N, C-alpha and C positions, 0 to 999 in steps of 0.2 A: 291563572286564566283569566283573560278579557269580558268583561262583562257590560253591557251597553249603558251608560250613567243613563238618569231619568232624565226627559227630555218631556214638553208639552205635548210633543204628537203621540209618544207612547202610551198616554193619558188619554187619549179620545175617547171618548163615550164609544162612540159607532166603531170608531175602530177598533175595540176590544171587542163586541158585539159582532164584530166579520171574523176576527180570529176564532171566537168560538163556534161561528158557522163551522168554518172551515175546517178545523181541527179543534173537535172535542174529546180526542182520544191523546194530541198530543205529537211531534213530531213529524205531523204530515204537511206545515205551512209554518216557514221563516222569514223575517222580514233579511231583505239582501239589498245589495247595492249601496247608493246615493246616499238613503236618511242612516243607514249604518256608518259606514263610511264618514260624514259630516257629524252623527254626533259623538264620534268616537272625539274628532278634531274639536269638540265644544262647540259647531256653529251651525244656526239654523236651518236645518233641515225641512227639504221643499215637497219631491215629488216620494210617494211613499210608495215601495214596491213588496210585492211578498211570491215567495215562491213555494210550490206546492207540491206532493207528490201525485193529488189529485188530476187526472187529465181535466179539459175545458168543461167536457157535458158533466163531469161530475162534482163540477165545480159550481158550475150554472146550475145544477140540480141544486145543491147545497145552500148557492143565495139566493135561489128563489122561495125553497123550503124555510128561512130566515126573514122573508120578505125584504130582501136586498135587490132593489134592480141592479140590474149586470148589463151590458153591454160584451157583446163578440168583437172588439177592436184588432185582435190579430190570432182569429182563431187556428190560424194556418201554421203559424207559429204556435201555439198555445197560450194567447193572452187574451184574458178577460179581465175587463174593468168593473169596479164595480162602483157605485154611482154613491157615496158618503155625503153628508150637508157639511164636513170636516174639511172635505178633498177628496178627489177620487183615488181610486188604489187600483194599481195595474197589477193582475194576481197570474203569474205566467209557472206552466208544468214545466219541471225538472227535464231539460233538455241535452241531448249530446249529436253535436254535427255527425250528417250523416257524407255529406258531399258539399264544398267550396269551390268558390272560382274568384274569389277577393271583391265579388259583388253583393253576393246573396247568398246564402247559403240552406242547403235543403236538412231539415234537422228531424230529431226521432225522440218520440218523449224518451224520457229514464226516469227510475225511482231513486237512485242514489247521489248522495250531494253535491259529492265531488267529482260526480261526472261530470255533473251541470258549471259547478265551478270552473272546471280545466278548461271548457268552452268560451271563458268571459277573458278580456283582453286585457287589462292590468290585476296585479294583485291587491292594492286596493278598492278596485270594486267586486272581488270575489269573495265577501266577506258577511255572513250570514250571520242570523242574531234569532234566537227563541224569544218568541213573543212575550211568553210570561214570565221567565227566568232572567232574562236577558242575556246570557250567556252568549258570547261569539266563538261560531265556529269559523276557523282561519287556514286555511289546506295550502296555502303558497306562502306563507310567511307577510299577507298584506300586515296586522297590527305593526308588524316591527317595522315595516316601510313606512306606516304614516308616522308613526314615532323621529324618524329618521328625515323625513320628509324626500319620499324617493318616489323614484317613481319606474314599474320595473313590469314589463310585459310576463306573463304568466308564460313558465315553462323558455322556448326557443322563437325570440326575438320574429327572427323571419317566417318562422312559420306562422305565426300568430299573423302578421302583418300579409303571407300570403292568403287566409283567412278570406281579411277584409283590409283592403287597400287603405281605406278612410280612417284605421287604425292609425297611420302616419300621424294626421292632419286631429286626431282626437291625441294621441300624444303627447303633444305640444301645447294643448290646450291645458291638458291635465297637470301638465312640468308649470305651463303657466303660474296655474292655481295653488299646487299643490308641491313642487319640486324645488328642493335645491341646488346647490351647486357643489361639487360637477355631478353631472349627470349622466344615468346610468349609459356608460359604453355601449354596453351590448345595444341599447336601445337607438340608441346613435348611428351606430354603424347600419345597423340594420334599416334606419332611416331613409340613410343616404343612400345608402346602396337600392334601395326599391320605390327610392321614389316616382321613377318615370313611369311606375303601376296608376299613380295619381289621375295619369288621363283617361282611365279606362274607367271613372267612375260618372256620376251622371253630375252636373256642373251645379244644379241644386247642389244633392249631397256636401260639394266642395262650398259653396257660399255658405249655407246654413255654420259650417262650422267657423268660418274664417268669421263670419258675424260673432259667432260665440264665444272665440279666440281674444277678439278685440273689444268685446261687452267686459271683459276682466279689467281689477283694477289697474293694472303693470304688465300688459306682456308686451313692452318693447324688447327686452333684453332677449325675449324667446323668438319672436319674429326675428330679430335679425340674427339669431342661432339658427335659422328655420333657412335663412338666406346664404348664411353659412355652407350650409347640407347640400345646399340644392335644391332643398325641397320647396321652398318659396314660390323658385323660378314656374315650374313646373303648373303653378295654380294661379300664379301673379306674376306673369313674366314682366310687365310691365311697373312694379312694386320697387320705391326703394325703400328699404328694410330703414335705413337710418334717420328718414322723414317724422316717424313714429314718436320718438322718447321728446324731442322737442315738443311738440302736440301734448303732450300728459303733463309735461312741464308747466305748461300755461292752461291747460286745464286746471291742475293744482293750486296754482297762483293765483288763478281769479273765480277758484272755489265754484266750478263748474262741473258738474253728475258728468261722468263718461258717456261718452255715445258710439256706439262703433262704427255708424256710418260716414260720422264723422272724421274717424281713424282712419277706416277705410279710404278716404279721402284723403289722404295728409302721406296714404302711400301709392297714391298715384301722382302724374303730374300733375300740373294747373292747365290739361287740355281737354275741353269737353270732348269731343271726338273720343278721346280717348275714355276717357269715363263712359262716355257714353256704352263705349263697346266692351268695353268691362261690365260692366253694371248690366250688360245683354246676355254677354256670356254665363255668367254663373244666376242669374235669372234672378237676378234682384227684383223688389217690387215696386210697382212704379213709380211710389212715392219717394223709394228708395233713389233710385232713378235723377228723379228731379233732384232731391237734394244733393247728390254726385255733383249733377251737371253744373248746379248753384257754383258749389266748393270748388269746382273746376277754374271758375271764373276770376278764382283770386288774386290773380298778376295784376288785374285793374287796381288792386288793394281795395281795404275796407272800406276807407273814406267816413265819414260822417255815423257812426254808430247807430244813430236813431233813425235818420234817414234809413238807413241802409234794412234796419228791423221793419219800417215803415212801408221800405218797395218791395223787402223778398219773404217778410215773416220772420220770428224769432231768432226760431231753431237754427234756418238759412243764414241772418246775419250772425249770431253765436258763431257756426260753424266758419262764416269767412274771417272774420277777426280774429279768432282762438289761430288759425293757419297760418293769419300775417301777422304775429304775435304782437299783437296789442290789446287794449286792454277792455274788456266787457260790460267795466263799472257805471259807464252812461245808460245803461240797459237796467242796473238795479234798480227795482219798486218802479220801473216806468211801464203803462200801461200802454201799447201800439192805441192810439186816438184815431178816431174818424173823421175825414172832412166837416167842418159842423154846416155845412151847404148842399143841398138840392137844386138839382136842374128847375124845378118847378119855383123859386124865388126867382131863377135868372129868369124865365120867362116872363112873370107877373110885374118885373118892370120893365117892357118891353121887345123882348127879346122873341122873335117866331121859335117854336120848336123845330131840333132840326140841328144840322152840323156847329153852328155857330153856339150853341148852348155847351153842346160837347168841349167846345175849342174855351169858353170861357171858364169852365169849370176846370177843367188841365191847366188854362193858366192860372187861377186861382188857386191852386192845390198846388202847382210848382212853387212858388212865393211862400204860401205857408209853410211847406216843408222848410223851402231856405232859412228863413224866418225861424226858424222851430219850432213851430207847429203854436204860432200865437193863440189866446182865446176867441168865443165868437166876434168880439166888438171887432178885433182886427182885422178876422175873416171877412164882415161884413164891409170893409172899408176898400178890401182888397178886389171883393166883390164887384163896387161899384166903380173902380176904379176901370176894372175890364170891360165893362157896360159901357161906361164912357168913352172907353177907348175904342170900342168894335163901333159906336154910331159914329164915332165923330169919324172913322175908316170909311163910313158908305158914304158921308156929308162931302 
C-alpha cells in the first residue's frame, strides 16, 4: 500500500485545521490530484486540492463554523476555495459526469470515491490520500504509472478525449513533464485520430495549454511528436516544431531561464504579420503579443547586444539574441543605463524649446549608444558638439 511521504505542505497548521473542520469523523475529505502525484514523485507540490463527500453548502457551513473564509469559485461544479494564510485550497465535492460535449461537462454530485476518480483524465491525476494517515487510494494503477513514468488515460482514451477535447493538449503537457518513451500507444492513437476536435475549443484554452507546455524544462521532443501526429498543425499550423530544440540548447548554454513566449516565437516564422495573427488568434496578452512581434523581427540579426537591450528592453533583446544563436554574455551583470542628459540642459545653452531640442537629444543619444554608453563627461562633450553644429547650421 502506497503512503504519502512527509512533505512541507502536509504539516501546515492551517491546512490541518481545515481538514479537521471538513472531516472530523474521517473519510469525508481526501487530498487529490497534483499535490498527491508530485509528493509521491518527491517534487515540490504547489496547488493543494481536497475532494469531499460534502456538498458545497455543507462545505461552506463547516468552514464558516471554523472561522475559515471561503469563496464559491465554482459552485455550480462543486468547488469552494478556502482562503488560508499558507495558500488557498480548492475543495470540490465528489462528482460524476452526466453529460459532456467535448468542451464542457454537466456534472452531478456523488458520494463514491471511485466514481469521482473515473471522471478524471489520467491515472496519475486520480490519486487520493487520507490527510491524517497518508494512505494513498489508487483506483486505476496511477502509482505504478508514476513509477514507470507512463502517462495513461483512465479507461478508454478516445472516450476521455470525447468528454473534453482539451485533454489532447493536456496529454502532451503531462507527457513532456512526467512521461518516458515509448509513450502509451493507445493515448497517441486517440490523440492523432481526434486531433481535428481541437478546433472546437476556445482559443484562450488552447493558448493557455500551449504556454504551459512551453514553460516546461524541455518540451522539444514532445512538440515534435505533436507535429508528427498531426496535433500541432490543428492549433498552430504556422509552427515549425524542429526550431524549438536549438533554442532550448541555446538557453541552457547561456544559463538563461526558460521562457514560454520566447519558445513560442521560435516555433513561428520570422514574420511580424504571422506573429501578430497567431497571438491574436490564441488570445495572448498585449505584453505577450508585443514580445512576439519583436522576436519576429529577428531576421535583422541581433547586432550589438547592449544596444539591442537599450532599444527594446532586456527580455526582448535576450529573445532576439538566443533565437539568432548568439551569446547573451555582454548583458551579464549589465544594467541598462539612462541617457545622462535632459532637454533643460540643452535649453540652458541657448537652444529654444521645441523640435530642435528633441533633435539634439536624439543625436546625442545615438552617438552615446554607438560609443558604448560612455560616462556623463563624454555625454557633455557630445551635447556641446551637437549644439555647436546646430548653431553653425543656422548661420
